[in-house]
C-alpha positions in Angstrom: 105.0 27.7 180.2 101.0 27.6 180.8 100.1 31.0 178.9 101.3 32.6 176.0 100.4 35.8 174.1 100.0 36.7 170.4 99.9 40.2 168.8 99.9 41.8 165.3 102.1 44.8 164.6 103.0 46.9 161.6 101.4 46.8 158.8 97.9 44.4 158.5 98.0 41.9 155.9 95.5 39.8 154.8 95.7 36.6 156.3 96.5 37.8 159.8 93.3 36.7 161.2 94.3 33.1 160.0 97.3 33.4 162.0 95.5 34.4 165.2 92.8 31.6 165.0 95.9 29.0 164.3 97.7 30.2 167.4 94.7 29.8 169.5 93.4 27.0 168.6 97.2 25.3 168.5 97.7 26.5 171.7 94.7 25.0 173.2 95.1 21.9 171.5 98.5 21.8 173.6 97.0 22.7 176.9 98.2 26.2 176.9 96.1 29.5 177.8 96.4 31.7 174.9 96.1 35.9 175.8 95.8 38.6 172.6 97.5 41.5 173.0 95.7 44.4 171.4 97.3 47.4 169.3 100.5 45.5 168.7 103.8 46.8 171.0 101.6 50.1 172.1 99.3 47.4 173.8 101.9 45.4 174.8 103.4 48.5 177.3 99.8 49.6 178.1 98.9 45.8 179.1 95.9 45.5 176.9 95.3 42.0 176.9 92.4 39.7 176.5 91.9 36.1 176.9 91.2 34.2 173.7 89.2 31.0 173.2 88.3 28.7 170.2 85.0 30.8 169.8 86.4 34.1 169.9 88.5 33.2 166.9 85.7 31.4 165.4 84.8 33.0 161.9 87.6 35.2 161.6 89.4 33.2 159.0 88.1 34.8 156.1 88.4 38.7 157.4 91.1 41.1 155.9 92.7 43.3 158.6 93.7 41.9 162.1 90.9 41.8 164.9 93.5 42.5 167.6 94.5 45.7 165.8 97.8 47.3 165.1 99.6 50.4 166.4 103.2 52.2 165.8 104.8 52.4 169.1 108.2 54.7 169.0 108.5 53.8 173.0 109.2 50.3 172.2 112.1 51.3 170.6 113.4 52.7 173.4 115.2 50.4 176.4 112.6 52.0 179.2 109.8 50.9 176.6 111.0 47.6 176.2 111.4 47.0 180.0 107.8 48.1 180.8 106.5 45.7 178.3 108.5 42.9 179.9 106.8 44.4 183.2 103.4 44.1 181.8 104.3 40.3 180.5 105.6 39.2 183.9 102.4 40.5 185.7 99.8 38.7 183.5 101.8 35.4 183.9 102.4 35.6 180.2 105.5 33.2 179.4 105.9 33.6 175.9 104.7 35.5 172.8 104.0 34.7 168.7 104.8 38.3 166.9 102.6 38.2 163.8 104.5 41.0 161.4 107.0 42.0 159.2 110.7 43.7 159.4 109.7 46.2 161.8 107.7 43.7 164.3 110.6 41.3 164.0 113.1 43.9 165.0 111.1 44.1 168.1 110.5 40.2 168.4 114.5 40.2 168.2 115.0 42.9 171.2 112.9 40.8 173.3 114.7 37.7 172.5 117.9 39.4 173.3 116.3 40.1 177.0 116.0 36.3 177.2 111.9 36.7 176.7 110.9 33.5 174.6 109.3 34.8 171.4 108.7 33.4 167.8 108.0 35.2 165.0 105.3 34.6 162.2 106.7 36.1 158.3 103.3 38.8 157.4 103.7 41.6 155.2 102.4 42.1 151.7 106.1 43.8 150.8 107.2 40.1 151.0 110.9 42.0 151.8 111.6 40.0 155.1 114.7 37.7 155.1 113.9 33.8 156.1 110.8 33.6 153.9 110.2 33.0 150.3 106.9 34.3 150.9 105.2 35.5 153.4 101.6 36.2 154.6 99.2 38.7 152.7 101.3 38.6 149.4 99.2 36.5 147.6 96.3 38.5 148.3 97.5 41.9 147.8 99.3 40.8 144.4 95.4 39.5 143.2 93.8 42.8 144.5 96.7 44.8 142.2 96.2 42.7 139.4 92.6 42.7 139.4 93.1 46.8 139.2 95.0 46.1 136.3 93.1 44.4 134.5 90.1 46.6 135.3 92.6 49.6 133.9 93.5 47.8 130.8 89.8 47.9 129.8 89.1 51.6 130.2 92.7 52.3 128.6 91.9 49.9 125.3 88.7 52.2 125.0 90.3 55.6 125.0 93.2 54.5 123.9 95.4 55.7 126.9 98.3 55.1 129.1 98.1 54.3 132.8 100.8 54.7 135.5 99.7 52.3 137.9 101.5 52.3 141.6 101.5 49.7 143.9 102.9 49.2 147.4 105.8 47.5 148.7 107.7 50.1 150.7 111.6 49.5 149.4 111.1 46.3 147.7 109.8 45.7 144.0 108.3 42.5 144.3 104.6 43.5 143.9 105.2 45.8 141.3 107.3 43.1 139.2 105.0 40.3 139.6 101.9 42.4 139.2 103.8 43.8 135.6 104.3 40.1 134.6 101.1 38.7 135.4 99.0 41.9 133.9 101.2 42.3 130.9 102.5 45.8 131.6 104.9 47.6 129.1 107.3 48.5 131.8 108.0 48.1 135.3 109.8 50.6 138.0 111.2 48.9 140.7 113.6 50.3 143.5 116.0 47.6 143.0 116.7 48.7 139.1 117.6 52.5 138.2 114.6 54.2 136.4 115.1 56.3 133.2 111.8 58.5 132.5 113.2 58.6 128.9 113.1 55.1 128.5 110.0 54.7 129.9 108.4 57.2 127.7 110.4 55.1 124.7 108.6 52.2 126.0 105.3 54.0 125.7 106.0 55.5 122.8 106.8 52.2 121.3 103.4 50.5 122.3 101.7 53.2 120.5 103.7 53.0 117.4 103.0 48.9 117.5 99.3 49.6 117.5 98.7 48.6 121.2 95.5 50.0 122.2 96.7 51.0 125.7 100.0 50.9 127.8 100.6 50.0 131.5 103.5 51.1 133.4 103.6 49.6 137.0 105.5 51.4 139.9 106.8 50.4 142.8 106.0 52.7 145.8 109.7 52.8 146.6 110.8 53.5 143.1 113.4 56.2 142.3 110.5 58.3 140.3 107.0 57.8 141.6 104.1 57.7 139.4 103.1 61.2 140.4 106.1 62.5 139.4 106.7 60.3 136.1 103.3 62.2 135.4 104.3 65.6 136.0 107.4 64.4 133.6 105.5 63.0 131.2 102.7 65.8 131.1 105.3 67.7 129.1 105.8 65.3 126.7 102.4 64.3 125.9 103.0 64.3 122.0 105.8 62.2 122.4 103.6 59.4 124.4 101.2 59.4 121.6 98.6 58.0 124.5 96.5 60.1 126.6 98.1 59.5 130.2 96.3 58.7 133.7 97.6 57.5 136.9 96.0 55.3 139.3 97.6 54.9 142.9 96.5 51.9 144.4 97.7 52.2 148.0 95.9 50.6 150.7 93.2 49.2 149.0 96.1 46.4 148.5 95.8 45.4 152.2 91.8 45.7 152.8 91.0 42.4 150.8 89.6 39.2 152.2 92.8 36.7 152.2 92.6 34.2 149.6 93.0 30.4 150.0 96.7 30.8 149.9 96.9 33.5 152.5 94.7 31.5 155.0 96.5 28.4 154.4 100.2 29.7 154.7 98.7 31.7 157.8 97.6 28.7 159.4 100.5 26.6 158.5 103.0 29.2 159.9 100.9 30.2 162.8 100.6 26.6 164.0 104.3 25.7 163.5 105.2 29.0 165.4 103.4 27.4 168.8 104.6 23.9 168.3 108.3 25.7 168.4 107.3 27.5 171.3 106.1 24.5 173.4 109.3 22.7 172.0 111.4 25.4 173.7 112.8 26.8 170.5 112.5 30.4 170.5 114.0 33.4 169.0 112.9 32.4 165.7 111.0 33.4 163.0 108.2 30.8 160.9 108.6 31.2 157.0 107.9 29.3 154.4 111.3 28.4 152.1 111.3 25.9 149.1 107.7 25.1 150.0 108.4 23.6 153.7 107.6 25.6 156.7 110.9 26.3 158.3 112.4 28.6 161.1 115.2 30.9 160.9 116.9 32.6 164.0 115.9 36.2 164.6 119.4 37.4 164.5 119.9 36.3 161.2 116.2 37.8 160.1 117.4 41.0 161.2 120.5 41.2 160.0 119.8 39.6 156.5 118.6 41.3 153.1 116.1 39.5 151.0 117.3 39.8 147.3 114.8 40.3 144.5 115.5 38.0 141.5 116.3 40.6 138.8 115.9 37.7 135.6 112.6 38.4 136.5 112.9 41.8 135.7 114.5 41.1 132.4 111.4 38.8 131.9 109.0 41.6 132.3 110.8 43.6 129.8 111.0 40.5 127.1 107.3 39.7 127.7 105.8 43.4 127.4 106.6 43.2 123.7 
């Protein structure tokens, strides 16, 4: 194997550029040529390849997003699309591929691996829902962005004695919401992994008001049974019961766009460098993630079949600390 490719797929995550940089420079150190694939699996099918040298990835580590771009690609979900991708890889003499992304991206990596093409995945998603890694690239930065927003909202909420419903990303995983709720001192947290009772949430807000709190913060995961806007409509009819004037803030994609913090830069560098080392050693068909503080590989067959649980003891901790 003399030439490898690197692509980023799915939702962008702060730290992806640091991972690209590590793939390129580790590959060069091992005597490999590295080619970047633009626009994810769509670029793989269309043959959008560009050689990457050490200087091409200089100064990108501190940037959010991904310099290679990303795109949805329904065509890759078909057998014909995957065969076209393999034809492009063969035509450009690319003998292996490092795939940086989350669940959907690693499902694609597994599909290529099943077709006997050497791939190594790198765990990267702000949702932190990928089996095989305790924490994934982008999570820490996205969490700190959410926390900063909550801290700012608490200031204005206290000034006007308001309650805020703050919706954070996470798809169908409540990790970001739960951690932001604990670290941000929220009065309630709503996550997909636990049932939501609007009346119980209203009671928590009212209790905070009766205890003399100047504000109330409810953090809502986007995949929760009720999203922030649905709860706001429900509570609008019960304004007097809440005590507070109610406002809603949906953070949305602002969580993706931040410059990666130190943790994500380091994690991305470690995982991506290890991915190239695994590739060079012939250990492919695996995902590189961090487990128990160490960089470890997990077979992609286990990654796509596994479900990463959320520690619901932390949900109880959020409830206790909200008093």
